[in-house]
N, C-alpha and C positions, 0 to 999 in steps of 0.2 A: 383526546385530550391526554392522559399520561403518555402516551409516544409523544405527543408534538410536546409536551414540556422535556421528556424523558431525553430527546436529539437536539431540542434546541440549545447551541451555547451561547446564544446570546442571554436568555431568559438562564441559564445558571449563572453567566459571571455578573448580569445581575444581579442576582441574588447574593452570590460572595462579595459582590460589592457593600449591597445592604448591608449584611452581614459585619464584613468591615468596617465601617459606617458605626454601627451599633457598636463594636467594641473599642471603636476611637471616641465614644460620646462622651467617659467621665475623664477624657485629657480635654477635648476640645467647646464643650456647651458647659452651661451654668447650673451647679450641683442643684438647684431647686427644678431641673428640666429635665435629670439627665434620664431618670426612668421612664417616663413617660416617650420621650424622645428613640430613646433605645427598644422599647418596648412596641412603637409605631413601626419601627427600620425589621425588623424582629417579624411582625405579623406580618406586614408585605413579602417577607424574604421568604420564609418557610414555606410556606404554597406552593411556591415557583419549585423547588424542588424535594418535599416531603408528601407531594401526592404522589408522584412515579414510585417513591423510593418504597412508600408503604403499599401500595399495589402490588408492586414486581416482590415484596417481602408476602405479603396472603397466599400470591399464586405460588411461589417457591413452597410457603409451607402447604398450604392445601394439596400438592404434588408429592410430598415427601421429602422435599429436598432443605436440607440445614446447609448452608454454604456461606461463604464470605457477605454475599451480597445480604443476607439475612440478618448473619450477626449487627455490619453496617445500620442496618436501619434499626435493629432491635438497641441496638448501644444508643444512636440519637434519639428515641423517643424516649429510652429511657433518661437521657440526658434532662430530658424536659420533664419528667413525672420526678427527677430531685430538684428539682428546679434550676437547671441551666441549660436553659435553652439557645442563648447562643452557643455553646459549647458542642450538643447532638444540629444547628444548623450549619455549624463551619465544617463537620465532621462529615454533612451528608453532599454538602455544595462541595466538598473538596473530590468526593469518593465520585460522585457525577460527573463533574470535570475533566475527573483525569481521563475516564470513558470515553465521554463523548470529543476531548482533545485527541486520545488515542482513534476514534475512528474518522476523524476529519483529518487528520495528517494521512492517516493507512490511504484514505483514499484520493489522497490525492498522485497516487503513487500507479493507482489504478488506470489510466488514461488509455494505457497500451489493452486494455479488455474493452475497451468502448471501441477503439480502433480499429481491433476485430471482429468485432461482430456487427460495423457499419462497414466493412471489406463485403459480407457475402448478402445478394438478391436473398429475399424473401418467396421468390416465385422463379420461374424461367420458362423462356418457350421451348417446349419439347416436341418435336416434328412428328408427323404422321405416317408409321415406316412400320412394315410387316418385317417378319422376325429375318430375312434372307435378302430385305429388299437392304440399299443404301442412297439415304435422301440425296440430290443434290440442290442445286441452286437454280435450274431451273424448275422446279416446281416443289417449294413450299408450302407447304398445312403443316399447321404447330397448331398446339394450346397453351393457354397459360398452366404449370404446375407448381403447387409448394416446392421448395425444394427439398423437403423432406419424405416428399414421395417421387422422387427421381427412381428410378432402379437402375439396374444395374444392365446395361446393352441400352439407353435408351438415346438416343440422336437428339443435341442439343444444339440450339441455335442461339450463339452469342456474336452480338453485333458490336458495332465500334460506340470502345466507351461503356462498356459492360461489362463485368465480373463473371468468372465463370462458376460455375454452384457449386461442382463434385468435382472430384478427380477425374479427368477424361481423357482419350487420346484425341488426335486432331483428324478428323475422317475425311473430311472437304475442307478445301481453301487454305489460305497462307496468310498470317498477320504476324504483328510486334506486340510481346503480352512483357509486363513487369511484374515481377511477382517479391517486391518490397516488403509485403509482408514474412516472408519468410527469412529474406537476404537480409533486408533493410538496404538492397542499394535499389534504384533509380532506374538502372540502368537497362533500353529497352532490349526484348532477347525474340529473337524470330524463331517462330514455330512454324511449320509445315505440318505437310499429312504424314498421320505415322508417328506425329513427337507425343509426348505426354505432356497435361499442361494442370500443374496442380489446382486443386480446387482456392477461391481466391485471387487465382491472378487477373490482372484486366487489361481486356482486350483494347489496345490504340488506337487502332486504324482500320483493318482489314476484318473484311465478315466471317464467321466461322463456324463450321457444324462439327461437335464432337461427339464423341461416343464415351458413356459414364462408363466407368469401372470401377467405380465404389458408388457405394450407396452414402447418404448423407452424414448417416452416425459414424461411418467407419470411413469418411475423409478426412485429410490434413487438415485444413481447418477444423474442421468439430471436431477433433481432438486436442488441437491446438488449444482454442478456447478454453476445450473444458480441461486440460490438466493446469491453463492458467488461472481458472477461478478456482481449481481444487489445490493449488498455491497459496492464493489467496486467502482461503480460510486454514490453512494452516498453521496452527499456533506455532510460537517459540518456542525454545525446550524450557525457560524459565517460569513463561505463563502457563505451560503444561504444569510442571512442577508446581507451580500456584496456586492452580484450581486447583490437581488430586490434594495437597496439604492445607487447602484450604475450608473444605471439606472435613476432614478429619480436625483441621481443628476446632473448627465452630462446634461439630457437634461437642467437643470436649467442653466448650467452654458455656457451653448451654447444658450440659446436664451437670457439670460443678456450680454453674447461678440456680440452678432448680433445686440442688443438694443444699447449697447454702442457707435458701431460701425456707426451706423441710426441714432441714439437720437441726441449724442451727440453732433455732429455741429449742431443742431437747437437747443438747451435750451443752451449751454454752448457754442456756436461760435466759434468750435475747426474744423479746416480743416481735409477734410480726410486725406490727407496726412500729415505727417512730413515736417516740415521748420526750418529755421535756431532757429525761434524766439518759436513754439510751437510745441508738440508732436501730432500727427495727431488721428482723433479715431480710426482710423484701429490697428493704436500700442498699445494705449490706451486697446481695446478691445483685440488684441492678450496677452497683459500684464496681463489681468485679467484673461487669458485662462491658461497659464502659473503658474500664481501667485496659481489658483484654481485647478491644477492639483494633483489628491490624490493620491500623490506617498506613504504614508504610509497601506495607503487602499489596495493598489493595492498588496505592497509586503506581506501585513500580513497571505493569507495564508500559505508563507515559515513556518513561526510558526510549522505548524501543520506537513510540511513535516519533520519539525527537527527533532521533537518529534517519530516520525514514523522511522527514519534513524535512533535516537539515540537506541530506543528498540529494530532494526533487528540486530544491534549491536550486542545487550542484546540476541537475539535468539529469541527474542517474534515478532512475525506477528503478524500485525495489518490492517484488511482487510479495512483504511481509518481513516479520521480524525473525521468522526463520532462518531467512538470505542472509540476515547478520551472524547468527549464531554459524553457519556454515563457512564463512567469511573467518570467523575465530580460529579458525582449525585451516584455514587455507594456508600453505606450504608455497606453493606455484600460482600466477597468473598466466594464462594463455592469449595474446592479444592476436586478432587472424588476420584483418583486412586493414588497409588504408581508410582510414573517418571514421576509424571506434578511438584514433589519438588526435588524427591531424586528418584536412580537408585535401590531403594529395595536391596542395597549391602552394609549390616554393618560390621564396623570393630570395633575392640576396641581402645579406645584411652588413657583410665585411667579408675583406681579401688579406690575409694574412699571408708574409714572408715566414716559410720556415728554411730546414735544415736545406744545404744544397742552391741555395741564393744567399745575393747581396743586393744592393743598390747602387748601380753606377752613375754615374753622371749624364750619360750619356742614354736617355731612356728612352728612345726613340729605337734602338736597337735593342732588341727583344732577346738573340744570342748573347749578349754578351753578359745578360744576368746571370749565367749559369756559370757557376766554377767549370773548367774543363774536365774534371776528373767525373763528375757526374755525368755529365754530357746530356741526352736526351732523356736521358729518367728523370733528370730533376725535376721537380712537383713544385707547384705550389697551394696551398689549400686557403678553398674559397669557402665559408661559414656559409649554410643556407640554411634559413629558419622557415617550416611548415605556418600556416599563419595559424595553424593548433599550439598548444602547451608545448611541443616536446622540440628537439632540434637533428639534423640530420649534419654529414658531412661527406662532403662531395670534395675528388683530388679533380685538379686540372692539371695535364702537360702539358708543356712548351718545349 
């Protein structure tokens, strides 16, 4: 239940809307019904964000952890105790919404990992052959084996349309494969006997018998998936700093709040509980906790989520916020192949006359357009645009 409430963006947005409606009641609702309507909105909204926040805080405290999450939850419930449930509810809703939005936007850029996982099969057809025997297509005896159990030296049958499970060398057969999971290009590649094939390559037409050169764990595709998942789990520099700072900051605020609650009556003669004449030390400690809640720090990672989402809309997939940190210090960018910026297909957009040419009356005589001093080297410039966003310029000689 708590996990569902914590990860559901619709419910969190609904709670935020109810809290905002409660805040707008004094300006939109007649005075006699302001308090009942406001309380109704708060009672409906608070469980949607308060249940998960309170359970998370209890779990962290029981585990000996005091961090920003705990401090924000305690500050929100302190606001309720002080008679300001609306402010406490908005605090939790804003905090939850920031983290849900961060996870949602980041997950949209993780399509590449899912596509990589779809590239490798769960099992493979391993041929029954002795150590010194080389199988052939005339007599095939095989069994289905999980890819994680394929040993080095095993012979695997790869039929048309199937994926090569591990890094291998072709033992028998000839076929065409694609390795777009590595290069991004779908251009078919011919493979025959003694040619190497990386794991995850797709066999297009022929039938192959390949010999495994690596286990699944050491195979290229497995390592790519592992490195990509690790990159997604790496936090950006700012978020790592916030986590470290937030832990120390939260402990300092908690210690100061407890000190005010306990030492305040001894030094300043405050009562523990509030009276009509004076605010109590507990109330003042809760006030410090609410005032010191790091709202801005809690939602700071949302900036990374917003940037990742904006890039995803433009077709740029980032593996995490740490990529943005790396780009901030990047001085040079190298682009390797056609297809990165353009599709490689050109079409003529315009033809412009340049120095060395003049327009004559007799346009049928091509040689008349050139000034004699420039002879055959005279050139015109035709501007060709690729179907991408960038242009190339080609010269045509006459």
